[in-house]
C-alpha positions in Angstrom: 26.9 2.4 25.5 28.0 3.3 21.9 25.4 3.0 19.1 26.9 0.9 16.2 27.0 2.3 12.7 24.8 -0.6 11.6 22.1 0.5 14.1 22.4 4.2 13.0 22.1 3.2 9.4 19.0 1.1 10.2 17.4 4.1 12.0 18.0 6.3 9.0 16.5 3.8 6.7 13.5 3.3 8.8 12.8 7.0 9.0 13.3 7.6 5.3 11.1 4.7 4.3 8.3 5.7 6.7 8.1 9.3 5.4 7.1 7.9 2.0 8.1 8.3 -1.6 6.5 11.8 -2.1 8.5 13.5 0.7 11.2 15.8 -0.8 14.8 14.8 -0.4 15.7 17.9 1.5 12.9 17.2 4.1 14.1 13.7 4.6 17.6 14.9 5.0 16.5 17.5 7.6 14.7 14.8 9.5 17.7 12.5 9.5 19.9 15.3 10.6 17.7 15.8 13.6 17.5 12.1 14.2 21.3 11.8 14.4 22.0 15.1 16.2 19.5 14.6 19.0 19.0 10.8 19.2 22.1 9.4 17.5 23.8 8.3 20.7 20.7 7.0 22.5 21.0 3.2 22.9 17.2 2.9 22.7 15.3 5.4 20.5 11.7 6.3 21.3 10.1 7.1 18.0 7.2 8.9 19.5 9.6 11.4 21.0 11.4 11.7 17.6 8.1 12.4 15.9 7.3 15.1 18.5 10.6 16.8 17.8 10.1 16.6 14.1 6.7 18.2 14.3 8.1 20.9 16.6 11.0 21.6 14.3 9.5 21.4 10.8 6.3 22.6 9.3 5.7 19.9 6.7 2.8 17.5 6.1 5.2 14.5 6.1 5.5 14.8 9.9 1.8 15.5 10.6 0.3 12.2 9.5 -1.4 10.5 12.5 -0.2 7.2 11.1 3.5 8.1 11.1 4.3 6.2 14.3 2.4 3.1 13.0 4.3 3.3 9.7 7.6 3.5 11.6 6.7 0.4 13.7 5.7 -1.5 10.6 9.0 -0.7 8.8 11.0 -1.5 11.9 9.5 -5.0 11.9 10.4 -5.7 8.3 13.4 -7.8 7.3 16.5 -5.6 6.9 16.6 -6.2 3.1 13.1 -4.8 2.7 13.5 -1.5 4.5 15.3 0.2 1.7 18.7 1.9 1.1 20.5 4.1 3.6 19.9 7.8 2.6 23.5 8.5 3.6 24.5 6.4 0.6 22.3 8.5 -1.7 18.7 7.7 -2.7 18.2 5.2 -5.5 16.0 7.8 -7.3 16.3 11.4 -6.3 13.2 13.5 -5.9 13.6 16.0 -8.7 15.6 13.4 -10.7 15.6 13.3 -14.5 12.3 12.7 -16.2 13.2 9.2 -17.3 14.0 8.2 -13.8 10.8 9.7 -12.4 8.8 7.8 -15.1 10.3 4.5 -13.9 9.5 5.4 -10.3 5.9 6.3 -11.2 5.4 3.1 -13.2 6.6 1.1 -10.2 4.1 2.8 -8.0 1.3 2.1 -10.4 2.3 -1.6 -10.7 2.6 -1.9 -6.9 -0.9 -0.5 -6.4 -2.4 -2.7 -9.0 -0.6 -5.8 -7.6 -2.2 -5.1 -4.2 -5.7 -4.6 -5.8 -5.5 -7.8 -7.9 -4.3 -9.8 -5.0 -7.1 -8.5 -2.8 -9.7 -9.1 -5.6 -8.3 -12.6 -6.1 -8.7 -13.6 -2.4 -12.3 -12.3 -2.5 -13.1 -14.3 -5.6 -11.4 -17.4 -4.2 -13.6 -17.2 -1.1 -16.7 -17.0 -3.3 -15.6 -19.7 -5.6 -15.5 -22.1 -2.6 -19.3 -21.8 -2.4 -19.7 -23.6 -5.8 -19.5 -23.1 -9.5 -23.1 -21.7 -9.8 -22.4 -19.2 -7.0 -19.2 -18.0 -8.7 -21.0 -17.7 -12.0 -23.7 -15.6 -10.4 -21.0 -13.4 -8.9 -19.2 -12.9 -12.2 -22.5 -12.1 -14.0 -23.2 -9.5 -11.4 -19.8 -7.8 -12.0 -20.5 -8.0 -15.8 -23.7 -6.1 -15.4 -22.2 -3.7 -13.0 -19.3 -3.0 -15.3 -21.8 -1.2 -17.6 -23.1 1.0 -14.8 -20.0 1.9 -12.9 -18.1 5.0 -13.8 -15.0 3.2 -15.2 -12.6 4.2 -17.8 -12.7 2.3 -21.1 -9.5 0.5 -20.3 -10.6 -0.5 -16.8 -14.0 -1.6 -17.9 -12.6 -3.7 -20.8 -10.2 -5.5 -18.4 -13.0 -6.2 -15.9 -15.3 -7.6 -18.6 -12.4 -9.6 -20.1 -11.6 -11.1 -16.7 -15.3 -12.0 -16.0 -15.6 -13.7 -19.4 -12.3 -15.6 -19.1 -13.3 -17.4 -15.9 -9.7 -17.1 -14.8 -9.0 -17.0 -11.0 -6.2 -14.4 -11.3 -7.0 -10.9 -12.6 -4.9 -8.2 -14.2 -7.4 -5.3 -13.8 -5.9 -1.8 -13.9 -7.4 1.6 -13.1 -7.4 4.5 -10.7 -7.9 3.8 -7.0 -11.4 5.2 -7.3 -12.2 2.8 -10.1 -10.8 -0.2 -8.3 -12.7 0.8 -5.2 -15.9 0.6 -7.2 -15.2 -3.0 -8.2 -14.5 -4.1 -4.7 -17.7 -2.3 -3.6 -19.7 -4.1 -6.3 -18.3 -7.5 -5.0 -19.2 -6.5 -1.4 -22.7 -5.5 -2.3 -23.3 -8.8 -4.1 -21.9 -10.8 -1.1 -24.2 -8.9 1.3 -27.2 -9.7 -0.9 -26.3 -13.3 -1.3 -24.9 -14.3 2.1 -25.5 -11.4 4.4 -23.2 -8.7 5.8 -21.5 -11.0 8.4 -20.2 -13.3 5.6 -19.3 -10.3 3.4 -17.4 -8.6 6.2 -15.5 -11.8 7.1 -14.4 -12.3 3.5 -13.2 -8.7 3.2 -11.3 -8.9 6.5 -9.6 -12.2 5.6 -8.8 -11.0 2.1 -7.2 -7.8 3.5 -5.2 -9.7 6.1 -3.8 -12.0 3.4 -3.1 -9.1 1.0 -1.3 -7.2 3.8 1.5 -9.9 3.6 2.7 -8.3 0.3 5.6 -6.0 0.6 3.8 -3.5 -1.6 0.9 -3.4 0.9 2.9 -1.1 3.1 2.8 1.7 0.5 -0.6 0.7 -1.0 -2.8 -0.6 1.9 -5.5 -2.9 0.6 -8.0 -1.1 2.8 -7.7 1.9 0.5 -9.8 -0.1 -2.0 -12.7 -0.8 0.4 
């Protein structure tokens, strides 16, 4: 049975997307060469075997991640238009591209990470708000006092305080992953104190599951902020 060009293209796209944005272009190309040379004519590809061959053939961290098979399965289940371009057509932004292009890519990564965080934070806040206005007010007051004690940058601290005082549901808080983790942890500690760990865990799990629906959650898992 002949493997169609469409299927071959999809396999290349899945592999390239799964290896991540930080993987050098030459490593991705080597992986794709192995994919096509050794598995290209196989009607059904076993990705676990592909990973074993990649690890045996190349000494690079991109192939050593214990989550690589899971990432491949997640990408494979995405709609075709969300997998990314075919590396055979040339990457949209080359690793080692001009500085201006790299800056655009870096900005996109930051925006994606912060979108995931603010969505996660929004779901947590919405769950708390359902308990009543006084409960939400207590929650916001806790975050306001914690903002003075957490090790946040001036910009991150200002945006957290501004959000607390605005009483808006949606947030536009920015910061490093470590800073954003502190904010989620402060919210979790408050929920544990007010409602107990069972409720707090349930809210976190539900919020993570809802946030996981974002396309950006593949590259920036919401659990990284817990």
